[in-house]
C-alpha positions as CSV (number, residue, x, y, z in Angstrom):
1,M,166.2,121.0,89.8
2,A,169.2,121.1,92.0
3,G,169.3,119.1,95.2
4,L,166.2,119.1,97.1
5,G,164.7,122.4,95.5
6,W,161.6,122.7,93.8
7,S,160.3,125.4,91.5
8,V,156.9,126.9,92.0
9,H,154.1,125.7,89.7
10,G,152.5,128.7,88.0
11,D,151.3,131.0,90.8
12,G,151.6,128.3,93.4
13,R,147.8,128.1,94.3
14,N,146.1,126.6,91.3
15,V,146.6,123.9,88.7
16,R,145.0,124.5,85.4
17,P,142.9,122.0,83.6
18,G,145.3,119.6,81.7
19,E,148.3,120.4,83.8
20,V,149.8,118.6,86.6
21,V,152.3,119.6,89.3
22,S,155.5,117.7,88.4
23,P,157.7,115.9,90.7
24,D,160.3,118.7,90.7
25,E,157.6,121.5,91.4
26,R,155.5,122.5,94.2
27,L,152.7,124.6,95.1
28,T,152.8,127.3,98.0
29,W,154.1,125.5,101.2
30,P,150.6,125.9,103.0
31,R,148.9,123.9,100.0
32,T,152.0,121.6,100.0
33,V,151.7,120.9,103.8
34,G,147.8,120.1,103.3
35,I,148.5,117.7,100.3
36,G,151.4,116.0,102.3
37,L,149.0,115.2,105.3
38,Q,146.3,113.8,102.9
39,H,149.2,111.5,101.8
40,V,149.5,110.4,105.8
41,V,145.7,109.8,106.0
42,A,145.6,108.0,102.6
43,M,148.3,105.4,103.7
44,F,147.3,105.3,107.4
45,G,144.7,102.3,107.3
46,A,146.5,99.9,105.1
47,T,149.8,100.8,106.9
48,F,148.5,100.2,110.2
49,A,146.6,97.0,109.2
50,V,149.7,95.0,108.7
51,P,151.2,95.5,112.1
52,L,147.9,94.8,113.9
53,I,147.5,91.6,111.9
54,T,151.0,90.6,112.6
55,E,151.3,91.8,116.0
56,F,154.1,94.1,115.2
57,S,154.2,97.5,116.9
58,P,152.1,100.0,114.9
59,Q,154.5,102.7,116.4
60,T,157.6,100.9,115.2
61,T,156.1,100.5,111.9
62,L,155.1,103.8,111.4
63,F,158.5,105.1,112.4
64,F,160.3,102.9,109.8
65,S,157.6,103.7,107.2
66,A,158.6,107.6,107.6
67,I,162.4,106.6,107.4
68,G,162.0,104.5,104.5
69,T,160.1,107.3,102.6
70,V,162.9,109.8,103.2
71,A,165.4,107.0,102.2
72,F,163.6,106.4,98.9
73,L,163.0,110.1,97.9
74,L,166.9,110.6,98.5
75,I,167.9,107.4,96.6
76,T,165.5,108.2,93.5
77,R,167.0,111.7,93.8
78,N,163.7,113.3,94.6
79,R,162.4,112.4,91.0
80,L,159.8,109.7,91.8
81,P,156.9,110.5,94.3
82,S,156.0,107.7,96.5
83,Y,155.2,106.8,100.0
84,L,156.5,103.7,101.4
85,G,153.7,101.9,103.6
86,S,153.4,98.3,104.9
87,S,153.3,95.7,102.4
88,F,150.7,93.1,102.6
89,A,152.9,90.5,100.8
90,F,154.7,90.0,104.1
91,I,151.7,89.1,106.4
92,A,151.5,85.4,105.5
93,P,155.4,84.8,105.8
94,V,155.5,87.0,109.1
95,V,152.5,85.2,110.6
96,A,154.0,81.9,109.8
97,A,157.7,82.8,111.1
98,T,156.4,84.6,114.0
99,A,154.2,81.3,115.2
100,S,157.3,79.1,114.4
101,G,160.2,81.1,115.7
102,G,159.0,84.2,117.3
103,Q,158.8,87.8,116.0
104,S,162.5,88.3,116.0
105,V,162.9,85.5,113.2
106,A,160.1,87.2,111.3
107,V,162.1,90.4,111.5
108,G,165.1,88.6,110.1
109,G,163.2,87.3,107.2
110,I,162.2,90.9,106.4
111,L,165.8,92.2,106.6
112,V,166.8,89.3,104.3
113,T,164.0,90.2,101.9
114,G,165.1,93.9,101.8
115,L,168.7,92.9,101.1
116,V,167.7,90.6,98.3
117,L,165.4,93.5,96.8
118,A,168.1,96.0,97.1
119,A,170.5,93.5,95.2
120,V,167.7,93.0,92.4
121,G,167.7,96.9,92.2
122,V,171.2,97.2,91.6
123,V,171.1,94.6,88.9
124,V,168.3,96.3,87.2
125,H,170.0,99.6,87.3
126,V,173.1,98.1,85.6
127,A,171.5,95.8,83.1
128,G,168.0,97.3,82.6
129,A,164.6,96.0,83.6
130,H,163.7,94.0,80.5
131,W,164.9,90.8,82.2
132,I,162.2,91.1,84.9
133,E,159.7,90.9,82.3
134,V,161.4,87.8,80.8
135,V,161.5,85.9,84.1
136,M,158.2,87.2,85.3
137,P,155.7,87.8,82.6
138,P,152.3,89.0,83.5
139,V,150.7,85.6,83.7
140,V,153.3,84.5,86.4
141,T,153.3,87.9,88.4
142,G,149.5,87.8,88.4
143,A,149.3,84.1,89.7
144,I,151.8,85.0,92.5
145,V,150.1,88.2,93.7
146,A,146.5,86.4,93.5
147,L,147.8,83.2,95.5
148,I,149.2,85.5,98.4
149,G,146.1,87.2,98.7
150,F,143.8,84.0,98.8
151,N,146.1,82.2,100.9
152,L,145.2,84.8,103.5
153,A,141.7,84.1,103.6
154,P,141.7,81.7,106.7
155,V,143.4,84.7,108.7
156,A,140.4,87.0,107.8
157,W,137.8,84.1,108.8
158,G,139.7,83.7,112.1
159,S,139.2,87.5,113.2
160,V,135.7,87.6,112.1
161,Q,134.7,84.5,114.4
162,K,135.9,86.4,117.3
163,A,133.2,89.2,116.8
164,P,131.0,88.5,113.9
165,L,128.7,91.7,114.4
166,T,131.5,94.1,114.4
167,A,133.1,92.4,111.5
168,V,129.8,92.8,109.4
169,V,129.5,96.4,110.5
170,T,133.1,97.3,109.5
171,L,132.7,95.4,106.3
172,A,129.4,97.1,105.4
173,A,130.9,100.7,106.3
174,I,133.8,100.0,104.0
175,V,131.4,99.0,101.0
176,L,128.8,101.7,101.6
177,T,131.8,104.4,101.8
178,T,133.3,103.3,98.5
179,V,129.9,103.6,96.4
180,L,128.4,106.7,98.4
181,F,131.2,109.2,98.4
182,R,133.5,110.9,95.9
183,G,137.0,112.1,95.9
184,I,139.2,111.4,99.0
185,L,136.8,110.2,101.1
186,G,135.6,107.4,98.6
187,R,139.5,106.3,98.4
188,L,139.6,106.3,102.1
189,S,136.8,103.8,102.5
190,I,139.0,101.3,104.5
191,L,140.1,103.9,107.0
192,V,136.3,104.9,107.7
193,G,135.0,101.5,107.9
194,V,137.6,100.9,110.5
195,V,136.4,104.1,112.3
196,V,132.7,102.9,112.0
197,G,133.6,99.4,113.1
198,Y,135.9,100.9,115.8
199,V,132.6,102.7,117.1
200,A,130.6,99.6,117.1
201,A,133.1,97.7,119.0
202,L,133.2,100.6,121.5
203,L,129.5,100.3,122.1
204,Q,129.6,96.6,122.7
205,G,132.5,97.0,125.2
206,Q,135.2,95.2,122.9
207,V,137.8,97.7,123.2
208,D,140.3,97.9,126.2
209,F,142.1,101.3,127.0
210,A,143.9,100.3,129.9
211,R,147.6,100.2,128.0
212,F,146.8,103.5,126.3
213,R,146.0,105.4,129.4
214,E,149.5,104.1,130.7
215,A,151.6,105.0,127.7
216,A,153.3,108.0,127.5
217,W,152.7,111.0,125.1
218,V,156.4,111.2,123.7
219,G,159.0,108.3,123.3
220,L,160.9,106.2,121.1
221,P,159.0,103.2,119.4
222,P,160.1,99.6,120.7
223,F,162.7,97.9,118.7
224,T,163.2,94.1,117.8
225,A,166.7,93.0,116.7
226,P,166.4,90.3,114.0
227,S,167.7,86.7,114.1
228,F,167.8,84.2,111.5
229,D,166.5,80.7,110.9
230,V,167.1,79.0,107.4
231,E,164.1,77.1,107.6
232,I,161.9,80.2,107.9
233,L,163.8,82.4,105.3
234,G,162.2,80.3,102.3
235,L,158.8,81.6,103.4
236,F,160.1,85.3,102.2
237,V,161.6,84.4,98.8
238,P,158.2,85.1,97.1
239,V,157.8,88.3,98.7
240,V,160.6,89.7,96.6
241,L,159.0,88.8,93.4
242,V,155.8,90.7,94.4
243,L,157.8,93.8,95.8
244,V,159.4,94.0,92.2
245,A,156.3,93.9,90.7
246,E,154.6,96.5,92.7
247,N,157.6,99.0,92.5
248,V,157.8,98.4,88.6
249,G,154.0,99.0,88.3
250,H,154.5,102.2,90.5
251,V,157.1,103.6,88.2
252,K,155.1,102.8,85.3
253,S,151.9,104.4,86.9
254,V,153.6,107.8,88.1
255,A,155.1,108.0,84.2
256,A,151.9,107.6,82.6
257,M,150.2,110.5,84.9
258,T,153.2,112.9,84.6
259,G,154.1,112.1,80.9
260,R,157.8,111.6,81.9
261,D,160.0,108.7,81.1
262,L,160.7,107.5,84.5
263,D,161.9,104.0,83.5
264,P,165.7,105.0,84.3
265,L,164.5,105.3,87.9
266,T,163.3,101.5,88.1
267,G,166.5,100.3,89.5
268,R,166.9,103.0,91.8
269,A,163.1,102.4,93.1
270,L,163.8,98.7,93.8
271,F,167.0,99.4,95.6
272,A,165.5,102.2,97.5
273,D,162.6,99.9,98.6
274,G,165.1,97.2,99.3
275,V,166.9,99.6,101.8
276,A,163.8,100.8,103.3
277,T,162.7,97.0,104.0
278,S,166.2,96.4,105.2
279,L,166.1,99.2,107.7
280,A,162.6,98.0,109.0
281,G,164.0,94.5,109.4
282,L,166.9,95.9,111.5
283,G,164.4,97.3,114.2
284,G,161.0,95.4,113.9
285,G,159.1,97.2,111.6
286,S,157.0,95.9,109.0
287,G,158.4,95.5,105.3
288,T,157.7,98.4,102.9
289,T,156.3,98.8,99.3
290,T,155.2,101.8,97.3
291,Y,151.7,102.7,97.9
292,A,148.7,102.7,95.4
293,E,146.7,104.7,97.9
294,N,148.9,107.7,97.6
295,I,148.7,107.4,93.7
296,G,145.1,108.0,94.2
297,V,145.6,111.0,96.2
298,M,148.0,112.0,93.3
299,A,145.3,111.4,90.6
300,A,142.8,113.4,92.6
301,T,144.8,116.4,93.2
302,R,146.9,116.4,90.0
303,V,149.9,117.1,92.4
304,Y,152.8,115.0,91.8
305,S,155.3,116.8,93.8
306,T,157.9,115.0,95.8
307,A,157.9,118.0,98.4
308,A,154.4,116.8,99.6
309,Y,155.9,113.4,100.3
310,W,158.9,115.0,102.5
311,V,155.8,116.4,104.4
312,A,154.2,113.1,104.7
313,A,157.4,111.5,105.9
314,G,157.6,114.3,108.5
315,G,154.2,114.0,109.7
316,A,154.3,110.1,110.2
317,L,157.7,110.5,112.0
318,V,156.2,112.8,114.5
319,L,153.2,110.5,115.1
320,S,155.5,107.5,115.5
321,L,157.3,109.4,118.3
322,S,154.4,109.0,120.6
323,P,153.7,105.7,122.5
324,K,150.2,106.8,123.4
325,F,149.4,107.0,119.6
326,G,150.8,103.5,119.2
327,E,148.8,102.1,121.9
328,L,145.6,103.6,120.6
329,I,146.0,102.0,117.3
330,K,146.3,98.8,119.3
331,T,143.3,99.0,120.8
332,I,141.5,98.0,117.2
333,P,139.7,94.6,118.1
334,D,139.7,91.6,116.1
335,G,136.2,92.0,114.8
336,V,137.3,95.4,113.0
337,L,140.5,93.8,111.5
338,G,138.3,90.6,110.4
339,G,135.9,92.9,108.4
340,A,138.6,95.1,106.9
341,T,140.7,92.2,106.0
342,T,137.9,90.2,104.5
343,M,138.0,92.7,101.7
344,L,141.8,93.7,101.8
345,Y,142.8,90.0,101.0
346,G,140.3,89.5,98.5
347,M,141.5,92.8,96.8
348,I,145.3,91.6,96.9
349,G,144.0,88.5,95.1
350,L,142.0,90.2,92.5
351,L,145.0,92.6,91.8
352,G,146.6,89.4,90.3
353,A,143.5,89.3,88.1
354,R,143.8,92.8,87.2
355,I,147.5,92.2,86.1
356,W,146.2,89.4,83.8
357,I,143.6,91.7,82.4
358,Q,145.8,94.7,82.0
359,A,148.4,92.5,79.9
360,R,145.7,90.5,78.3
361,V,146.9,87.1,79.2
362,D,145.6,84.6,76.9
363,F,144.5,81.6,78.9
364,S,143.3,79.6,75.9
365,N,147.0,79.0,75.7
366,P,147.8,76.0,78.1
367,V,151.5,77.5,78.6
368,N,149.5,80.4,80.4
369,L,146.5,78.4,81.7
370,V,148.2,75.3,83.6
371,P,150.9,77.1,85.5
372,A,148.6,79.8,86.9
373,A,145.8,77.2,87.7
374,I,148.1,74.8,89.6
375,A,150.0,77.6,91.3
376,L,146.7,79.2,92.6
377,V,145.6,75.8,94.2
378,I,148.7,75.3,95.9
379,G,148.8,78.7,97.3
380,V,144.9,78.8,98.3
381,A,145.2,75.2,99.9
382,N,148.7,76.0,101.7
383,Y,150.2,72.8,100.3
384,T,153.2,72.2,102.6
385,W,156.5,70.2,101.6
386,V,159.0,69.6,104.4
387,V,162.5,68.6,103.4
388,G,164.6,67.9,106.6
389,E,164.5,70.9,108.8
390,L,163.1,73.2,105.9
391,R,159.5,73.7,105.5
392,F,158.0,75.3,102.4
393,E,154.3,76.2,102.3
394,G,151.6,77.4,99.9
395,I,152.9,80.8,99.1
396,A,156.7,79.7,98.5
397,L,155.4,76.3,96.5
398,G,153.0,78.1,94.5
399,T,155.5,80.9,93.4
400,A,158.2,78.4,92.5
401,T,155.4,76.4,90.6
402,A,154.3,79.6,88.7
403,I,157.8,80.3,87.5
404,G,159.3,77.0,87.1
405,L,156.3,75.5,85.5
406,Y,155.7,78.3,83.2
407,H,159.3,78.5,81.5
408,L,159.4,74.6,81.6
409,M,156.1,74.3,79.4
410,R,157.2,77.2,77.1
411,V,160.5,75.6,76.1
412,V,158.7,72.2,75.7
413,A,155.6,73.8,73.6
414,R,157.9,75.8,71.4
415,W,160.1,72.5,70.8
416,R,157.0,70.6,70.1
417,G,155.1,73.3,68.4
418,T,152.1,72.9,70.6
419,G,151.8,76.4,72.4
420,E,149.1,77.6,70.2
421,E,146.6,74.6,70.9
422,P,143.5,75.4,73.0
423,A,143.7,74.2,76.5
424,T,140.3,72.7,76.7
425,P,137.4,72.6,74.0
426,T,135.7,75.3,75.7
427,S,138.4,77.9,75.0
428,V,138.1,77.5,71.4
429,P,136.5,80.7,70.1
430,V,133.0,80.2,68.7
431,A,132.0,81.5,65.3
432,E,129.3,83.8,65.3
433,T,126.1,82.9,63.3
434,P,125.3,84.9,60.4
435,R,122.0,87.1,60.8
436,D,119.5,87.0,58.3
């Protein structure tokens, strides 16, 4: 493949059983456009949930999401299919930063996060990705992801309390869609649930269209310049670790599905997401990450062509240039968000457990059990530590605990030879009783 060119897969119309359309291939352009628009729909619900929860502009977020996706494709040399949507890992620090110093300070935190992630990408590209697994083994990564998700539970409850019936209708619609429908519709359960909840809210008079009516059809999104507060920046450090884990996981997932060795692109992927997040931090967009929702579309269609992602980025960019569209998204009421985030935050938390399961983390080993257990409670209860003008809350403290305590206990356990002792009597494997 040279430049941005793609070879046509087969006859360009069909994908034979057992075959996939590789990143450097495409189907006919009408089919590629159709699949690209599916990617827009797939990322839509989650990408817009973040700015709505954090009170950022959905229009601005979509704009930088499109720009970030283009940057990602260029930096990874058009070899790694991915859409960059809003990262849920930013919700807690952005909400806290906004409450403390305003939206500009939160945007500054996103910018710094992006710059740090880009620097990590450069290091990985030069030194390789092995050191990531050493510093952040699955037990640590899983704990960090889990505590970020569960730390957000009070935010979901606060939204639910504003309109309980609407929240229940939204959540029920998400659950039913997940189990009732196959294919792409089942994968879009959050979007379907939000639409159903929106209709329920509309019937109850909970939707205000005043600003939507006044908005122009075409125009640039509103931009917010970043500002910086050292006291706030500590809230964003754990997000870098989550983004690293998400990007590495994305590279490995696409490699497994396409049968290609994409490990050499890991550093580029991290750098690209760092660049995309930095761009968002320059203008008031939500921080970005590679999207699992779009992996679902690729798995369903067996089309991994990066051409489809160029179409998706173009479609998102067009939508982002409509203020009226942005104001329509803002009309989604709190009750709908409460229902959706009740599941979304729980899913984020359980993604941490999924990391543990996939890596077969042995929790009978106290070196694994103790750091994860303590970090989870610190994160969920939102422990807070104030040092002068610096304020560290649950996510930052839990992350530091998971990493620091794990490596400390690992060193001491090796020195003392205690690492293989069971953590509790109940964790000792029970021998099976012979049957007669």
